[in-house]
N, C-alpha and C positions, 0 to 999 in steps of 0.2 A: 189035533189043536193048533191053533193059528193066534199069534199075539202082535200086537202092535202098539206105539205110542203116539196119542193124538191129542191136540189142543180142544179145547170146548169153546164153541161159539154159540150164543143165545139168537134164534132166528125165529122167523114167522112162519111155522110150519105146522101141521095137524098134530095133535098132543101124542100120538103114539107112532110118530115118524122120528127117524135119525137118519140123518145123511151124513155119510162120509166122503172125504174127497184124500185120496191115497195117491201114493207114488210121487209125493213132492222133493223127496230126497232122490238120491243116486240109485237107492236099492228098492228092488219091487217089495210091496208090502205083503206078509203073509195074508194078511186080514181079506185079500182078495179071493181067498178060498171060502169066504162066508157066501151063503147062498142068498143073494139080494133081492128085493122084491118079494118077500116072503116073511111070514111072522115067525119070529124067533122071541126068546126070551132074554129080557135085559136084567141083570141081578147086580146088585151091592149089598153085601151081607145079608140080611134077612129082606130086603125090600127086591121084590120082583115085579115085572110088568111087561107084558108081551107088547111087541113093539114090530114097525116094519122098518126093514133097513135098506138104504137106497144108497146106490153109488152115484157120484158125479164124477165126469173125468174132464180134462182139458183146462182145469183152474190153472192159473199162476200163481205158486206157492213155493215156499221150502222147507215147511214142517206140514205132514199130514195134520187135518184136523176133522173135527164132527160138528154138526149143528143139531140142535133140538129146539123144541118150545119152553120157554121159560118156566111153565108149569111142570112139565116133566123132569127138568134140571132141578127144580126145587125138590120134588118128591124123592129123587135120589140123593139130595143134599149134595150139589155139584156148583162148583163156581166158575162162572165164563173166565175166560183167559187163563185157566190152569190147566196143567197138562195130567192125562191121565193114561193108563195101560187098560188095554181091552184085549180080553182072552176068549177067544170062542172055543167051544167043547161041542164037536159034531155030533155024538152020540146023544146028547140030550138038548141039542140047538141052544145051549145057554151062553149068552155075550155077557161075561164078567167085567166089571168096571173098577178099578181103583186108582187113587191118587199116585200120581209119579213127579213129586215135586223137584226133583233134582235132574239136572241135565247136564253135560259136560261134552266139550267139542274143544278144537284147536283155532286158533286165530293169530293172525299179526297184529302184534301191538304198536303202533305209533305214535309218536310225540305229536302234539297238538298244541297250538297257539291259543285255543279258547282257554276262557278264565279257569282259574285253579279250583272251582267249584263245580265243573261241569265234565262228564265223559260222554263221549259220543260213540255208538254202537249203531254199526251198519245194520240194514235190515234184514239182510240174510243171515246175518249172525244174531241177531236179535230172534229170530225166527228159532234158529237152531237152538238157543238157548232157553227158549221158553220165557223171555222178558216181556211181561205186556207192553204193548205199544202205546205208553202213554207219555209224550213229551213233558218234561219237566219233573216226572216222578222222581223222588228222592231214593236212591237205592245206595246200600252198604257195600263198598268196594273194599275185599280184603285181601292182604300179601302177608302169609305168615301169621304173626302175632300184632301186625299193623291193621287199623281199619280206619276208615273215613268215610262220610256220606258225600256223594257226588249226585248233581242233577242230570238225568237223563236227556240227551239229545239224539234225534236219530235224522240221519241226512235223508234228503229226498230221494238219492238214488237207490232203487230197490235193491239190486245186485251187490250192493257194499256189503262185503264180507270181513271187513275190519273193525277192530277198536282203538280208539285214539282216547288217549291219557293226557292230562295237562302235563308240560314238561317238567313241572314241580313236582310231581308225585312219582313220576318215571326217576328221576333224579334221588329224590328221598328214600324211595324205596328200592333202587338199584334193579330196575326193570331195564330189560334190554330191548331197545327201541328197534323197530323194522325187522323182529324175528317171530317164529311162531312159538307161542305158550300155549298151555293148557290152561282152560277157563272152566269153571263150573259155577252155575246158577240155582240158587235155592230159593224156589217162589215163595215156600213160606214165611220166609223173612227179608225176602228182596235183598240177598246177599250174592254179590258177583265175586268168587274167589279166583286171584291169579296166582299162577306159580311164578317163583323166582327166575328159575331156569328155562333158558329157551329150549325147544325142542330141536333136535338134530334130524 
């Protein structure tokens, strides 16, 4: 059995073709054990479809992702820019897909001079957390029982892995600037949860 977590993108592909881009993070993906360019069965619950799985390498990315035709995604009730788990069973050549909406990672929280209604999330951090790359999207930012809605800003630097919060919220929530914190993002309700205590 091999498994992994990937983000879904819609692409102009043949309807029964799924393309995986793996090894975007530091560790090697278990999904490389799947036999590529052969017919396998994609399954979600009671929905099944024979597909051909292809692998693309050498693409710049920070989170593994898969691409498929819109019609195939609709048949499996999948949503673009959402995160899913894939599990491959070799004995029956079945690839099972399930939603994996919650992701967490660590990042440095920094103070920012941007407006009090804006949160800046570096592209690398955005990818690790599974936050859809939509400039200006309102996301819920939570710290303990405190919650506010901030507008998403994504810096142009693709290797940026930091979170920049308005100094107003850092002070109000007593967050420690320039230190590592645990972050969790839930795609279902667009909520980014920040831990108060810095990591050592």
